[in-house]
C-alpha positions in Angstrom: -157.8 22.6 -53.7 -156.9 26.1 -55.2 -153.5 25.8 -54.3 -153.3 22.1 -55.8 -154.8 23.7 -59.0 -152.2 26.2 -59.4 -149.3 23.9 -58.7 -150.5 21.1 -60.9 -152.5 22.8 -63.7 -152.0 26.6 -64.2 -148.3 27.5 -63.3 -146.6 25.0 -65.7 -148.7 26.2 -68.7 -147.8 29.9 -68.6 -144.2 30.0 -67.6 -141.6 30.5 -70.4 -138.2 30.3 -68.0 -136.7 27.5 -70.2 -137.1 29.0 -73.4 -136.0 32.4 -72.2 -132.8 30.9 -70.4 -130.9 30.4 -74.0 -131.7 34.1 -75.3 -129.6 37.1 -74.6 -130.9 39.3 -71.7 -133.0 42.2 -73.1 -135.2 43.7 -70.5 -132.9 45.6 -68.0 -135.8 48.2 -67.5 -137.9 45.7 -65.2 -135.0 45.8 -62.5 -136.5 48.5 -60.6 -136.9 48.2 -56.6 -140.8 48.8 -56.8 -141.1 46.1 -59.5 -142.1 48.6 -62.3 -145.8 48.1 -61.7 -148.6 47.9 -59.1 -149.1 44.3 -59.5 -145.6 43.6 -57.8 -145.7 43.4 -54.1 -142.3 41.7 -53.7 -138.7 42.8 -55.2 -135.5 40.7 -54.7 -132.0 41.7 -55.3 -129.3 39.1 -54.9 -125.4 39.1 -55.3 -123.9 35.6 -54.8 -120.1 34.9 -54.8 -119.1 31.1 -54.6 -115.5 30.1 -54.7 -113.8 32.5 -52.6 -110.5 31.5 -50.9 -110.5 30.4 -47.1 -111.6 31.2 -44.7 -114.6 33.0 -46.4 -115.5 30.6 -49.3 -118.4 32.4 -50.4 -120.3 35.6 -49.8 -124.1 36.3 -50.1 -126.2 39.4 -50.3 -129.8 38.4 -50.3 -132.5 41.1 -50.1 -136.5 40.9 -50.1 -138.5 44.1 -50.2 -142.1 43.0 -49.3 -143.5 39.9 -47.9 -144.2 37.1 -50.3 -147.1 35.2 -48.7 -145.1 31.8 -49.4 -144.7 29.2 -46.9 -141.0 29.0 -47.3 -140.0 32.3 -47.6 -141.9 34.6 -45.0 -140.7 34.7 -41.3 -143.9 35.9 -39.6 -142.1 36.9 -36.3 -140.2 39.6 -38.5 -143.4 41.1 -40.3 -144.1 44.9 -39.9 -147.5 46.3 -39.8 -148.6 46.0 -42.6 -146.6 43.0 -43.8 -146.0 44.7 -47.2 -143.7 47.2 -45.5 -141.2 44.4 -44.4 -137.7 44.2 -46.1 -135.0 41.7 -45.1 -131.4 41.6 -45.9 -129.1 38.7 -45.3 -125.3 38.7 -45.7 -122.9 36.1 -44.7 -119.6 34.2 -45.4 -118.2 30.9 -43.9 -115.7 32.7 -41.6 -116.3 32.5 -37.9 -119.7 33.6 -36.7 -120.0 36.1 -39.7 -123.6 36.6 -40.2 -126.1 39.5 -40.7 -129.7 39.0 -40.7 -132.2 41.9 -39.9 -135.7 43.1 -41.0 -136.4 46.6 -42.0 -139.3 49.0 -42.7 -139.3 49.9 -46.2 -140.9 53.1 -45.7 -138.7 54.2 -42.8 -135.4 52.3 -43.2 -134.9 51.7 -46.9 -134.4 54.0 -49.8 -135.2 53.1 -53.5 -134.1 55.1 -56.6 -132.9 58.2 -54.9 -130.2 59.8 -56.7 -127.5 57.5 -57.6 -129.0 55.0 -55.1 -130.6 52.0 -56.7 -131.9 50.5 -53.1 -130.4 50.8 -49.7 -131.0 48.9 -46.3 -130.3 51.5 -43.5 -126.5 52.0 -43.2 -125.7 48.3 -43.8 -126.1 47.9 -47.7 -126.2 50.2 -50.6 -126.6 49.2 -54.1 -125.8 51.9 -56.9 -125.7 52.0 -60.8 -127.7 50.5 -63.5 -127.4 47.5 -65.9 -124.8 46.4 -66.6 -122.6 48.0 -64.0 -123.3 48.2 -60.3 -121.5 49.2 -57.0 -122.3 47.5 -53.8 -121.2 48.6 -50.2 -121.9 46.4 -47.1 -121.1 47.4 -43.7 -122.1 45.6 -40.5 -120.3 45.0 -37.3 -116.5 44.6 -38.2 -117.6 43.3 -41.8 -116.9 45.7 -44.8 -117.3 44.8 -48.6 -116.9 47.0 -51.4 -117.6 45.7 -55.0 -117.8 46.9 -58.6 -120.2 44.4 -60.3 -120.3 43.9 -64.2 -123.2 42.0 -65.5 -123.1 40.2 -68.9 -126.3 39.7 -70.7 -126.1 35.9 -70.3 -129.3 35.1 -68.1 -130.8 32.2 -66.6 -134.6 32.3 -65.9 -136.1 30.4 -63.1 -139.4 31.8 -63.4 -141.0 34.0 -66.5 -144.5 34.7 -66.3 -147.3 37.4 -65.8 -147.2 37.3 -62.0 -143.5 36.5 -61.3 -140.2 37.2 -63.0 -137.0 35.9 -61.4 -133.5 35.3 -63.2 -129.7 35.3 -62.5 -127.3 37.2 -64.6 -123.8 35.9 -65.1 -121.5 38.6 -63.6 -118.0 39.3 -62.4 -117.0 41.3 -59.4 -113.9 43.1 -58.2 -113.3 44.6 -54.8 -112.3 44.5 -51.3 -113.9 42.2 -48.2 -112.6 42.6 -44.9 -113.7 40.7 -41.7 -112.3 40.2 -38.4 -109.0 41.7 -39.4 -108.5 39.8 -42.6 -108.8 41.4 -46.0 -109.6 39.6 -49.3 -108.9 41.3 -52.7 -111.5 40.1 -55.4 -110.4 40.4 -59.0 -112.6 39.6 -61.9 -114.4 36.9 -59.9 -117.4 35.0 -61.4 -120.7 35.7 -59.5 -124.3 36.3 -60.1 -126.5 39.3 -60.0 -130.1 38.3 -59.5 -133.4 40.2 -59.5 -137.0 38.9 -59.0 -140.3 40.6 -58.8 -143.8 39.2 -58.0 -147.4 39.5 -57.0 -148.0 39.1 -53.6 -151.6 38.4 -51.5 -150.1 41.1 -48.9 -151.3 43.6 -51.5 -154.8 42.6 -50.4 -154.5 42.3 -46.7 -152.6 43.9 -43.6 -153.4 40.6 -41.5 -150.6 38.0 -41.2 -151.6 35.1 -43.6 -151.7 31.6 -41.4 -149.3 29.0 -42.9 -152.3 26.9 -44.0 -153.2 30.0 -46.3 -149.8 30.7 -47.8 -148.7 29.9 -51.2 -147.6 26.5 -50.8 -144.0 26.4 -52.1 -142.2 24.2 -49.6 -139.0 23.1 -50.7 -136.1 25.1 -52.4 -132.4 24.6 -52.9 -130.4 26.9 -55.3 -126.6 26.0 -55.8 -123.9 27.9 -57.7 -120.6 26.2 -58.8 -117.9 28.1 -60.5 -116.5 25.3 -62.5 -113.8 27.4 -63.9 -113.0 30.9 -64.2 -115.2 30.9 -67.3 -118.0 28.2 -66.7 -120.6 28.6 -63.8 -123.3 26.0 -62.9 -126.7 26.7 -61.4 -128.6 23.9 -59.8 -132.3 24.3 -58.9 -134.7 22.2 -57.2 -138.0 23.6 -56.1 -141.5 21.8 -55.3 -144.7 22.6 -53.9 -147.2 20.1 -52.0 -144.8 17.2 -53.2 -144.9 18.5 -56.8 -141.8 19.7 -58.9 -142.0 23.4 -59.8 -138.7 23.4 -61.3 -135.6 21.1 -61.4 -132.7 21.8 -63.6 -129.2 22.9 -64.2 -128.1 26.1 -66.1 -124.6 26.0 -67.6 -123.4 29.5 -68.8 -119.8 30.7 -70.2 -118.0 33.9 -70.0 -118.2 33.8 -73.9 -122.0 34.1 -73.6 -122.9 30.4 -74.3 -125.8 29.2 -72.4 -127.6 25.9 -71.8 -130.1 24.5 -69.6 -130.9 20.9 -68.7 -134.2 19.9 -66.9 -135.3 16.4 -68.5 -132.8 14.1 -66.5 -131.9 15.9 -63.1 -131.9 14.3 -59.7 -130.9 15.5 -56.2 -130.2 12.8 -53.6 -129.5 13.8 -49.8 -127.3 11.0 -48.9 -126.7 12.1 -45.2 -128.4 14.7 -42.8 -126.9 16.8 -40.2 -126.9 14.9 -36.8 -129.3 17.7 -35.2 -131.9 19.8 -36.8 -131.4 23.5 -37.3 -133.3 25.9 -35.1 -134.5 29.2 -36.2 -135.0 32.3 -33.9 -138.5 31.7 -33.7 -138.1 28.1 -32.6 -139.0 26.3 -35.8 -136.7 23.3 -36.8 -135.3 22.0 -40.0 -133.3 19.1 -41.1 -130.4 20.0 -43.4 -128.1 18.0 -45.7 -124.6 17.0 -44.7 -124.0 15.0 -47.8 -125.7 15.1 -51.1 -125.3 14.1 -54.7 -126.6 15.7 -58.2 -126.9 13.8 -61.2 -127.7 15.4 -64.6 -128.2 13.7 -68.2 -128.7 14.7 -71.5 -129.2 13.1 -74.9 -125.4 13.2 -75.3 -125.0 11.1 -72.1 -123.8 12.3 -68.6 -123.3 16.1 -68.0 -122.8 16.0 -64.2 -122.3 13.6 -61.4 -121.0 15.0 -58.0 -121.0 14.2 -54.4 -121.0 17.1 -52.2 -120.2 17.7 -48.4 -121.3 20.4 -46.6 -117.9 22.3 -45.1 -119.1 25.5 -43.3 -121.6 26.5 -40.6 -125.2 27.0 -41.8 -126.4 30.7 -41.8 -130.1 31.3 -41.2 -132.1 34.1 -43.1 -132.8 32.7 -46.6 -136.5 33.2 -45.8 -137.2 30.2 -43.5 -133.9 28.4 -44.7 -130.3 28.4 -44.5 -127.2 29.0 -46.7 -123.5 27.4 -46.6 -120.6 26.4 -48.6 -119.6 22.8 -49.7 -116.9 20.9 -51.3 -117.6 18.5 -54.3 -115.9 16.1 -56.6 -117.1 14.0 -59.4 -117.3 14.3 -63.2 -118.5 17.0 -65.5 -119.1 15.9 -69.2 -117.0 13.0 -68.5 -114.2 14.5 -66.9 -112.9 14.8 -63.3 -114.0 17.8 -61.3 -113.9 19.2 -57.9 -114.3 22.4 -56.1 -116.5 24.5 -54.0 -120.2 25.3 -54.3 -122.8 27.5 -52.7 -126.0 26.4 -51.3 -129.3 27.8 -50.4 -131.9 25.1 -48.8 -135.2 25.4 -47.3 -137.3 22.3 -46.3 -140.7 23.3 -44.8 -142.2 20.1 -46.3 -139.9 17.9 -44.0 -140.8 19.8 -40.9 
């Protein structure tokens, strides 16, 4: 009953994400790896690069510092003692079996705000710098990534309230990606630099919270499309206990223009993969093969695209998966096609 009251009554009234998404970004000081205050038990940094050439197609850097206490994000089999000491790092592309997902001890394996280092996960990931310029180095097995990232002040907020901040900055990256003997030079490529901080029930307990008592966010998909070198689309659908928390499309432009559509947005799964995916702990999840986004506005149709997964699904987005897809359809009445990056979690359908 408490969970239902939060979803239906409290959260919609206190969130300011929509209004903040059409204003310039003005709070870089909050982007600290400890959250910048005692009430924050989880911090997230994410760097997502869609639309890379074959065979890579995309690259993701997804980190969590601290357990969230949510149904869709915590893999209990990885939690440390205490769970608040748990960090995870996911990195993957579409090439071959390229996939790194690992848990770390924040106290023993991670560095936070040490010298030039903003945050580091063992020897596998180091992020240095401060807004708007960051440097990223990733190394695992035969994968190497070195990036310089310049963030803009064009921001898309997914959540903005007293307990949880989550936003994405339009950014551009240059560097080198090497994997399996293949090297890709990246130059001024549109990407995202993302940050989140939230309160966590693990600030109050050292015990692993059973699924029945976790915060009940149970469906999530987040997708990024570089429609052109100048226009980027963010498509999001999040729900809890069958109730929508956020569904919308952010549109942002290299020039600084930003818009958000939330009133006429639909996602329809047209076909699922023939077999459910199985996580390392044995949990299964059905994942889409084909799906369709439709977005309208007062001016008419904004987006109508059909999408098809074209890469292996990679586990480690919390309890969910990431992949790449090809799409075609129409944007603002004009034909469009290309590649998209997808994150997908469906605990409600398990």
